[in-house]
C-alpha positions in Angstrom: -0.3 -0.2 0.0 0.9 3.5 -0.5 -0.4 6.9 -0.9 -0.1 9.1 -3.9 -1.9 12.1 -5.0 -5.0 11.6 -7.2 -5.8 13.4 -10.1 -9.9 13.1 -10.8 -10.8 13.5 -14.7 -14.5 13.2 -16.3 -13.3 12.0 -19.1 -9.7 10.5 -18.6 -8.7 6.5 -17.9 -5.2 5.5 -17.8 -3.8 2.1 -18.3 -0.9 0.4 -17.5 2.1 0.6 -20.1 -0.1 3.3 -22.2 0.6 7.1 -22.6 -1.4 10.2 -21.9 -1.2 13.6 -22.6 -2.5 16.2 -19.8 -2.6 19.8 -20.1 -2.2 20.9 -16.1 -3.9 24.7 -15.7 -5.6 24.7 -12.4 -3.9 26.0 -9.3 -4.4 22.1 -7.2 -3.3 20.6 -10.0 -0.2 22.4 -10.7 0.6 22.6 -7.3 -0.2 18.5 -7.7 2.5 18.4 -10.4 5.3 20.7 -8.7 5.0 18.5 -5.9 5.3 15.1 -7.8 8.3 16.1 -10.0 10.1 16.8 -6.6 9.6 13.7 -5.1 8.7 10.3 -7.1 7.1 11.9 -10.4 4.0 9.0 -9.9 0.5 10.8 -9.5 -2.8 8.4 -9.6 -5.4 8.9 -12.4 -9.3 8.4 -11.1 -12.3 9.0 -13.1 -15.2 11.2 -11.6 -18.1 9.7 -10.7 -21.4 11.5 -12.9 -24.1 12.6 -10.9 -25.2 14.6 -7.2 -22.7 13.9 -4.7 -24.0 12.3 -1.5 -22.8 14.9 0.9 -22.8 18.8 -0.2 -19.4 19.6 1.2 -17.8 16.0 0.1 -15.0 15.8 -2.6 -16.5 15.1 -6.0 -16.6 10.8 -6.0 -14.9 8.8 -8.2 -14.4 5.1 -8.7 -12.3 2.8 -6.8 -10.0 1.5 -9.4 -7.5 3.7 -11.0 -4.3 3.4 -12.4 -0.8 5.3 -11.6 1.4 6.9 -13.8 4.7 8.3 -13.8 5.7 11.5 -15.6 8.2 10.6 -18.0 8.3 14.1 -19.9 7.6 17.8 -18.5 7.1 21.0 -20.5 7.2 23.7 -18.2 5.0 26.9 -19.8 5.6 30.6 -18.7 2.1 31.0 -17.4 2.8 28.0 -14.7 1.0 25.8 -16.6 2.3 22.2 -17.6 2.1 19.9 -20.3 2.7 15.9 -19.3 3.5 12.4 -20.5 1.9 10.0 -17.9 3.1 6.8 -18.8 0.4 4.3 -16.6 3.0 1.8 -14.8 0.0 -0.4 -11.7 -3.6 -0.4 -11.7 -4.8 0.2 -7.7 -7.4 0.0 -5.6 -8.2 3.1 -3.6 -8.9 2.5 0.0 -9.3 5.4 1.4 -8.7 9.3 1.0 -6.6 11.3 3.2 -7.9 14.2 5.2 -7.3 17.6 3.8 -3.8 18.9 4.6 -2.8 22.5 5.5 -1.4 24.0 2.2 -2.7 21.2 0.3 -4.9 22.0 -2.0 -5.1 18.3 -4.0 -6.6 15.4 -2.8 -4.4 12.0 -2.1 -5.5 8.4 -1.2 -4.3 5.1 0.0 -4.2 2.9 -2.6 -3.5 -1.4 -3.1 -1.7 -2.1 -6.0 -3.4 -4.5 -8.8 -1.3 -7.5 -10.2 -2.3 -7.4 -13.8 0.6 -9.9 -14.6 -1.3 -13.0 -16.7 0.1 -16.9 -15.2 1.4 -19.3 -18.4 -2.4 -20.6 -19.4 -3.7 -16.8 -19.2 -0.3 -15.7 -21.8 -1.3 -18.3 -24.1 -5.0 -17.3 -23.8 -4.2 -13.6 -24.5 -2.2 -14.5 -27.6 -4.9 -16.1 -29.1 -7.5 -13.4 -28.5 -5.1 -11.0 -29.8 -5.3 -12.9 -33.1 -9.0 -12.7 -32.9 -9.2 -8.8 -31.9 -6.3 -8.1 -35.0 -9.1 -10.2 -37.2 -11.8 -7.9 -35.9 -10.1 -4.7 -36.4 -8.2 -5.5 -39.5 -8.3 -2.3 -41.4 -7.4 -0.7 -38.0 -4.1 -2.2 -37.7 -3.4 -2.1 -41.5 -3.2 1.8 -41.2 -1.8 1.8 -38.1 1.2 -0.1 -39.2 0.9 1.6 -42.7 2.1 4.9 -40.3 4.4 3.1 -38.3 1.9 3.8 -35.3 1.6 0.4 -33.9 4.8 -1.7 -33.5 4.7 -5.4 -34.9 6.3 -7.0 -31.6 4.0 -5.0 -29.3 3.5 -7.2 -26.1 -0.2 -8.6 -26.0 -1.5 -7.0 -22.9 0.1 -3.5 -24.0 -1.6 -3.9 -27.3 -4.8 -4.6 -25.6 -4.4 -1.5 -22.8 -3.5 0.9 -25.8 -6.5 0.2 -28.3 -8.8 0.1 -24.4 -7.4 3.7 -24.1 -7.1 4.9 -27.4 -10.0 3.5 -29.5 -13.6 5.4 -29.3 -14.8 4.2 -26.0 -16.9 7.0 -23.8 -15.1 7.3 -20.3 -17.2 4.8 -18.8 -17.0 2.0 -21.3 -13.0 2.6 -21.0 -13.4 2.4 -16.5 -15.5 -0.6 -17.0 -12.4 -2.0 -19.3 -9.3 -0.9 -16.9 -11.8 -3.1 -14.1 -11.9 -6.4 -16.0 -9.6 -8.5 -14.3 -6.6 -8.4 -16.3 -5.8 -8.2 -20.0 -7.4 -11.2 -20.9 -10.7 -10.8 -19.6 -9.9 -7.1 -21.0 -9.7 -8.3 -24.4 -12.4 -10.3 -24.7 -14.3 -7.7 -23.2 -13.7 -5.1 -25.4 -14.1 -7.5 -28.3 -17.7 -7.9 -26.8 -17.8 -3.9 -26.9 -16.7 -3.5 -30.4 -19.4 -6.2 -32.1 -22.0 -4.6 -29.8 -21.5 -1.1 -31.3 -21.1 -2.6 -34.9 -24.4 -3.8 -34.4 -26.0 -0.7 -33.1 -24.4 0.9 -35.8 -26.0 -1.7 -38.2 -29.3 -1.1 -36.7 -29.5 2.2 -37.0 -28.3 2.2 -40.8 -31.2 0.3 -40.9 -33.5 2.3 -39.4 -36.1 4.3 -41.4 -35.8 7.8 -41.9 -38.0 10.2 -39.9 -39.9 13.0 -41.9 -40.3 16.2 -40.0 
C-alpha cells in the first residue's frame, strides 16, 4: 500500500504501460505536479463519477479502481501551466482518502496495487485472443502499421491496454475495461463491446428515416 496524489478527471482513464498526454492548468493540479516532480513523479488517475454528490461538502466521488502513472516528459509553460506525458505503471484500488492537509490543494489517497501479470495459461489464451482482436480490427491495424504507429512486436497485454485507451470508447466504457480482471478478460470484454457497437451501427443504418 502507498499514498499517492489523485488526479480525478471526468473523461480520462489511464491503463498500465500506455501513455496519456495532459495539460495542467488548475492551481491545485499545478501544485500537485510541482510536488510530484520534486518526488517520485507518480500521480494516480481516477475517473470522476457522474451524478449528484451524496454529501454537498464532500469532494467529487471517483471510481475506486484507477491507475498510477509516472511523469515521463514535462514542459513547463510560462504561465505556470504544464504539458505532461504520463505513462501508466500499475492499476490500483483506492482504500481511502487522506483528510485535507494545511496548504495542500489536491487530493491524496491510500491505494493498494493490483497485479495484472498473466500466468502461463492466461498468456497463451491472451495470444489467441489478440489474433481474434487483430482480425476484428484488421483495417485499423493495417493503417496503424502503414503509418508506423503500431509496432509489430508489441506485447499482447500492452496492445490490449493501448486499444482500450485509444479506441473511441466513452469514459465509462473505458473504466469498465480497466476494471476487468487482467488483460485477457479486458481483451474479451473489448471485443464484445466492439461487436455491440457494430451491431448498433448496422441497426441504426437500416432504420427508416423520420420525416419532420
